[in-house]
N, C-alpha and C positions, 0 to 999 in steps of 0.2 A: 408878366409872361417872361418879358426878356429877360426880365431882374431874376427869376428862377432858373432860369435857364445859364443865365452865368455863372451864377451864384455855384450850379450841379458839376458844371464847366472845372470852375476854379479847384472845387475841390479832388474831383478828381485828380486835377495836374498835382495839388501838392501831394495826396495822395501814392504818384507813381515816382514822383522826385525825392520821398522818402524810402520807400521801396528801391529804387536805386542805389544810396547810399549806405544803408542800414544792409543790402545782401553781398554788396564788395568786404564790408568787413567780418560776416559770417565766414566768410570763403577763407578770408585771410586765417581769423582766428584755425577756420576746422585747419589748412595748412598750416601752420604753425603748431599745433600740439599734434598731428600726424608727424611733424618733424622733430619735436619733442622727443615724441613716444618711442621714436624709431633708434635718436641720437642714445638717449635713458638706454633702452633693448640691449642695444649694441657696446656700448660700456658695462655694463654686469654682465655680457658672456665673452669677454673679450678674452679671449686663449691663456695673456697672463696672467688672468683673473679667476679665469673660472675654467675648469678641468670636470666635463662630466663622467670622466672614470673613478671616479672619486664619491664616495660620499659623501655625505654634509654631516660633520663632527670628525668627521677622517683622521685615527688615532684619540678619539678621545670617548666620547658617551654614545653608546644606541642612539640610529634616528628610529624615531617612535612614529608610527605607519597608522593613525586613524581610519576604521572600515568603517562604510554601511553601507547600506543595500535598497534598494526600489525595486521590488516585485512586480512586472508587467502582470505577465499570466504563469501559469505552474500546467505542467503534465506532458506528456501524461505516467506515470508511474506501470511500470512490467514487473510481473513479477516474474516469470521469466527469466529475464535477463537483471533482475535485481538493481534495476537503475531507476531515475526518473530524471525528468529534464525540465528548464523554467531558464523565461526570457526576464531578463532586470536590468536596472543601471546600479551598477559596481565602480562607486568614490573613495580611495583612495588623498587621505589629507598627511602634509607633512612639512616641517618649517626647514627652510635650509636658508642660514644666515648669509651666506652668501650670493644672494639674491636680493637683498633687502635693499632699500630704496627711499631718497626723498620724496613726500608729495609733491614737494612743490618742482619738483624736478619736472614731474609729467601735466602736473595735474589733476592726478587722478589719484585714489585711492587702491585700486583693483584691475586689473590689468584679464581680459581674455581672450585665448587665443587660440587659433584653430591647430590643428593637429599636425599641421608640419614644424610647428615649433617645438613640439615634442623630441625633437631627434637631437634639439640642443642642451637638451639637460636632462639633470640626473634622474632616472626612474629607477624605483626597485623593486627585485624583478619576483612579483607576487605571481604566483600560482596555487592550485585548486589539489592539493595535495590526492584525494580521489576521486579527480577529477577521469572521466573514458574522454569525454570526445567534447570538446567548448568552443566556441567560434563566437567573432567580433563581426558583427553588422558591419559590411562596406559597402552600401546602395543609402546613396551616391557616391558618398564620400564616405571614408572609414567617419563609424562613429564614437567621437572622444576627443574629448579637449583639455586645455588644464586652465587656469585660474590660478593669477601672481596677485599677491597682495603685499603692501608698502612694509610689511611688518617679515616679509621674505616664507610667507605662510603659502605650500600652494596648493592644489586640490583639481586630482586626477580623475577623471570620469569618462566612465565608457561605456557603451552598451553592448550585452555578452549574451548566449546562449548555452546554460551551462547543461551537459549530459554527466551524470555522478553516481558513482555508487550509492545502492542505499542495501543495508546486509537486510533481511527481511527475517522475521520469527514466526511461523505459517501454522505453529502446532493449531490455532486457533481459526483458523482461515474456515470462512469468511467472518467471523466474528471478532478479527484481530484490529489491533491499534499496531501503527508502523512508526519510527521516530526515524525518518533518513536524515544523514550529517550533511552538511556541508563543509570540510576543513582548508581554511587560507594559509598559506605562509610564503616566506621567501625560499626559491629553489637552492642560492648559493650561498646566503649569509647565515652570521649565526647568530645566534641572542646577544650576541657583546658586540655584532654590529646593526642589527634591524630590530626589533620589537614589535609585532603587534598586538595592535587595543582595537576593542569595538571603539567609535567615537560617540563620548558624551554630549546628554542635551535632555532635552523635556520630551522628547519622542524615543522611543527604541530604534537601536541601530540600524531593527532589520525591519521593515514598513511593506506591506499590499495595499496594490490599487484595490480598491474598490470594485468589488465585482465577481475576483478573482476567486475561481471555485475550480475544481477537480471532477471528472465523469464518477469513479467510483469513491470517491474519498471526501473527509470534509475536514480542511486549516485547525487543528481545535487551538494551534499553539505554537508558540515560537521563542525558544529559548536561546540564550546565546553563553558561550566561555572562554575565557581562553587559557595558555595553559603552554607550558616547556617542556618538547618532549625529546627522544635520545635519537639518533638518525642511526646508518647502520657505521660512519665516521667516526660514532663516539663522539661527535660534536649535540650539542644542545639546539632544539631549533623553534621559535617560538610558532603557535600555533594560534588562531581563532577558527573556532567551533560556532555554526547555529546549526541546530535540531529542526528541523519540520515535524512537528507532532500530527499525524494523522489518523484517522478515524476512517474504519470501510463502511462504507453505504450496503446494508446486507439485502435490500430489496430486490435486487437482479436476481440473486443466489432463492431469495426465498420462492420465486415466480418459475425460475426454471427446473431448480433440482426439489427441494422440501416439501412447497405443497406437492407437484406430481408424486413424489415418491411415497407419500401418506397415502396418495389415493388407490396407487398402487396397491400397493400393500393393506387399503381396505378394500377396495375387488379381489384380495385374494379369497379374503374371509367369506365371499359370497357361495364357496362352494360347502361349507358347512349345512348351508340350508338344502343341496341339490339333495339328491337320491344318491346314496353309494352305490341301486344300482346303476346309474348312468354312467356308467366307465367311460364313455367317448367325451362327455357334456365336465366332468369332472377334471380328466387330466387334461384336454384342452385348455379348459381353464387353467389350470397350473404350470403349465408348459408358457402361456403366453406369460404370464403376470412374471415369471422368473425370465423371461426372455427380455420384457418390457424394462425390469428394473435392472437386467445388466447393461441396456443399451443406454437408457438414462442413464442410472450411475458411474459406470466405468468406460462404456463407448466415449462419450465428450472429454476426453481428458489434457484434448491436444492444448488448447487455451488454458486449463490450469495449471497451479504454479508442480513444476517437478521437484520432488523430495522425496527423501532418500524414511521418512516418518512417515507417520498415520497423519494426518492433520482434522482438525470438527465435522470436515466434512463428508471425510473420507469415514469416518466414524459412522455417523448418520446412514450413509449410505450402505453400509457394512449389517447397520441394525434394520433396515430397510429387508436388505437381500433376504436376512437370517430368518423376519417374517415370511417373507414370501414363500420359501423352501422348505421353512415346517408347516405351513400348509400341504403345498404336496406329497412331505413325507407325513402326515396326518396320515392322508387319502393311502399312499401306503400302507403304511402301519393297519389301519382299518378292514385293508380284503386280504391282507399278509394273516391277521386276525382269526379274521371270519374262514379260511381255509381251512387254518389248522384247526378250529371249532371244526367244523364239517370233517375232518381224516379224525379228531380225536371221535366223533361221533359214530363214524362208520365204523374205526376196530374197537369201540363198546360194544357197537352193535352185533359184528362179528361175534364176542365174546360171549356176551349174554346169549345167545344163540346154541356156541358151544356146552356153555353154563349149565343150560337148560335139558341138553344129552344125556350130561353127567350127573344131572340132580336125578334121574329116569331113574340109574342103574345105583344112585347112592343114598342108601334112607337113614343115615348115619343124621343122629341130629345138629351133630358138630360140622360136619359139612352143611347143612345147609346154613346152619350162623356163619360158616367160612364165604359161602359164597353172597351173604346178607348183605357184611361188611366190606366184601370185595363190589356189591354193585353200590353201594352209598359212595365208596372212594370214587369208584368209574364216574358217579354221578358230579362228583368234583372235578376233578379232572376236567369234565364235560366243558366248564365254562368257570375256569378259576376265576378269572377277572371279573363275572359277575355283569358282561358286556353286550348278552343280549338285549336283543331290545326289546325294550316296550310291549306289551299286549295294543294291537293297533297300531302302532307305528312302526313307520318303514326307515327312519334311520336311528341310527347308531349311539349308543350313550357316547362316544367318544365324541362326536359330531354334538352333541346337543351340551358337553361340559365346554368345548372347545369354542364354540359361541359368544362364551365370557369369559373364556381364560388371556384367550388371544390379545381380545382389544382391551383388557384390562393391565394385562402386562404389559401391552403396544403402550401402552398411557404412561401406566409409571415407571417406563425405560425412559421413555421421553421427559418428561418431569425431571427425573433425575441430568440427562442428559441436556438439555436446555439450562437448568438451578449452576448445574458445573461449569461448564463454558461460558455463562453469564456472568455467574460470581462468584467462581474460589479457581478455576483456573485465570492463574494470571499471562498476560504479553511476558513472553522473556528478553531481557534484552542485556544479556553476558558480553558481550562482543568488544573485544577489544581495542581501542584506536589505531586506523592504519598510522603503522610509525612508517618514518619520510626518509625514503631512499635515494641514495646518488649513484 
């Protein structure tokens, strides 16, 4: 028992002695490393050796800035303002030979430094050409850092919220697809000083976090390109562009506009089964459907894009309004025809009485023949379109034909509408790239 107690105490004592021996060595190593790194950075950034006012390779070839992005979230997309926004990590990579160092000097291959170190080195004056309002996240500290490698390669990363312009083509709205660009370039350096390029690698230069989605769109594809543009100063500027290709969801507009408008048009056809003599019923139904169509189709335009041309949704609303209005005009036409036929019948009856009085005084067979032909023509004028009601039927022939013509024509026009806008009418994409102004 005593032997076990003595053994355990001896082990604890030896373990404590080892810790006391190792810990001071570790502290001395950390202090030494920190001092070496500090001396290395001070030597690299001496004023007589490094001037942050001049770009790398000053007087020589252009410095190449490689860019990549990681999208954290995206949206909203505004059709009224033609803008979109996103939250992203924006990284720039370039080589500055003035900051090369020997790995043995600091014992490390790469240094990661906070945002305060950025004030001591040259950075590209990158900006978003089509940006409207962007800002750097600064809670709890500015969200940016710099990483320096022994070969002079610098990686500058920051977290941004970007709001940019997105020219939209809305002739197919809400069956449209949009391509929203983000253009990145230098504010002051021309292509002879700074060249931008998307960072090469196995993964694409613009990536999105899993689960990124938008309320009214699907992010279909992301495409990138590099180009040289001319500015208003006649200088060429290097610009890299990424296009976010978006496909709009149509479910909201189906439920809020398309289906209700179709049902209102169908309700207007009920009047064809109502007795034409029931004037209050048919008039109230026609007026109600017209007013409902006006409110639904044209009343809620505040949240719709304001364009100088008709969109696909506008054409559908106009189509539905035309059918509802035609249903009301059809009943007005029936009343007008009935009144016209009654007036013709009354005039013919009066004329017939006069003709009978004249026939009593005239016995000539020529006059009898004349009056017979006159009565035949009057009978033809009495119902020129053969619109008299069928024996035993209270409905007009116009109503009976309208029951078939209106639904059939609406179905045919709808087929043409959906086929055209879904398969034949293309999304316009004829916008010119934004020019660089200074």
